[in-house]
C-alpha positions in Angstrom: -0.1 0.2 0.1 1.1 3.4 -0.8 1.4 5.3 2.5 3.0 8.4 1.0 1.1 11.7 0.7 0.6 12.7 -2.8 -0.8 16.4 -2.4 2.0 18.9 -3.0 0.2 21.2 -0.7 0.4 18.9 2.1 3.2 16.4 1.5 5.7 15.4 4.0 9.1 13.5 3.3 9.5 12.5 6.9 6.9 12.0 9.8 6.0 15.3 11.7 8.7 15.9 14.6 6.6 14.8 17.1 6.1 11.3 15.7 9.5 9.2 17.0 8.4 5.9 15.7 6.4 3.3 17.2 6.6 3.0 21.2 3.2 2.7 22.6 3.9 -0.9 23.0 7.1 -2.6 23.4 6.2 -6.3 22.2 4.5 -7.1 19.3 1.9 -9.1 20.6 -1.5 -8.3 21.3 -3.0 -7.2 24.3 -6.5 -7.6 25.7 -7.9 -4.3 27.5 -11.5 -4.5 28.9 -12.4 -7.3 26.5 -11.1 -5.6 23.2 -8.2 -6.3 21.2 -5.2 -3.6 21.3 -2.8 -4.2 18.3 0.5 -3.1 17.9 1.1 0.4 15.9 2.8 -0.6 12.5 5.0 2.4 12.5 3.2 4.5 10.3 2.1 8.0 11.2 -1.0 8.7 13.7 -2.6 11.3 15.9 -4.4 11.0 18.8 -7.4 12.3 20.5 -9.5 12.0 24.0 -13.1 12.1 22.9 -15.2 15.1 24.3 -19.0 15.8 24.3 -18.9 17.0 20.8 -17.1 14.2 19.3 -19.6 11.5 20.5 -23.3 13.3 21.2 -25.5 14.6 20.6 -24.2 15.6 17.5 -21.1 13.2 16.7 -18.7 15.9 15.1 -15.3 15.1 14.3 -13.1 18.1 13.5 -9.7 16.8 13.6 -7.0 18.5 16.0 -4.2 20.7 13.8 -1.5 18.3 14.4 -3.5 16.0 12.1 -3.5 18.5 9.2 0.1 17.9 7.8 -0.7 14.0 7.5 -3.8 14.3 5.6 -4.3 15.6 2.2 -5.8 19.0 1.5 -8.8 17.4 -0.4 -12.1 16.2 0.1 -11.3 12.2 -0.6 -13.0 9.2 0.6 -12.2 7.9 3.8 -12.0 4.5 5.4 -11.9 3.9 9.4 -11.2 0.1 10.3 -11.4 -1.2 13.7 -11.7 -4.7 15.1 -11.9 -6.0 11.6 -14.8 -4.1 10.5 -14.7 -1.1 8.3 -16.7 2.5 7.8 -16.7 4.6 5.0 -17.1 8.3 5.0 -15.7 11.4 3.4 -12.9 13.2 4.8 -13.3 17.1 4.2 -9.9 18.3 4.2 -10.5 21.1 1.7 -11.3 23.7 4.4 -7.9 25.4 5.3 -9.5 26.4 9.0 -11.3 23.1 9.7 -10.4 19.5 8.5 -13.0 17.0 9.6 -15.1 13.7 8.9 -18.5 13.9 7.3 -21.8 12.8 9.5 -20.8 9.3 8.9 -18.7 9.3 11.8 -21.7 9.0 13.9 -22.3 5.5 12.6 -18.6 4.6 13.8 -19.1 6.4 17.2 -22.6 4.3 17.8 -21.1 0.9 16.6 -17.8 1.1 18.7 -20.1 2.7 21.8 -17.6 5.4 22.1 -17.9 7.9 25.3 -16.7 11.2 26.4 -13.2 10.1 28.0 -12.0 7.4 25.3 -9.0 8.2 23.6 -8.9 7.3 19.8 -5.5 6.8 18.2 -5.8 7.4 14.2 -2.9 5.4 12.6 -2.7 6.4 8.9 -2.4 3.4 6.8 -2.8 5.0 3.5 -3.2 8.8 2.3 -3.1 10.3 -1.1 -5.3 12.8 -3.1 -7.9 10.0 -3.9 -8.5 8.3 -0.4 -7.5 7.9 3.2 -7.4 4.8 5.0 -7.1 4.8 8.8 -6.8 2.1 11.6 -8.3 3.7 14.8 -7.4 2.1 17.9 -9.6 2.7 20.8 -8.5 2.9 24.7 -12.0 3.2 26.9 -12.3 5.6 29.7 -9.2 5.8 31.7 -6.1 5.7 29.8 -3.2 4.3 31.5 -0.6 6.5 33.0 1.9 5.0 31.6 0.5 5.4 27.9 -0.4 8.8 28.6 2.6 10.0 29.8 4.6 8.7 26.3 1.9 10.1 24.1 2.2 13.6 26.1 5.9 13.8 26.0 5.5 12.7 22.1 3.1 15.3 21.3 4.8 18.4 23.0 8.3 17.5 21.8 
C-alpha cells in the first residue's frame, strides 16, 4: 500500500517532529483491554484524541486536531476507518483551510463502537493520498493508562 501523501500542498517527506516511531507497546503482541484487542502500531504516522462531548453525542462531530492536518491531504476524499476487523466508509473534508473533518457518517463509527466522552482514539494513517484515506483506529476505553498517557504527552509536546 502506498502510504505517502501525494498532495503537493500537504506533502511531507518524513513523519512530523512529534512522531518518534511506534513506542506505545514494546512487544509485537496483542493486548486485551476490557474485552477488546489492542494491536501494536505498525510504524505509520498517527495522531490521537481524547473524545469530548462534541465528538460523541448529540452531534457526533469529528473536527480533527491541527496536529493531524499535515498528515492528511488538503482535499475532500473517500475515507475508510477500520477497527476490530470492521470498516466504516465516509468522506474526509480536508479542503477547508480552517477545519479538517469527517462527514456525518462518523456517527455510525461512534455508535457501532459505543464511544463515550473520555475514550481515547489513536488514528493510525495506513494510506493517504489525494484520492482516499485509510485510517486504522485504536480505541482505549475511559481511563487511559498513566504510562501510556505520559508517553503520548511527551511525544506530542516535543
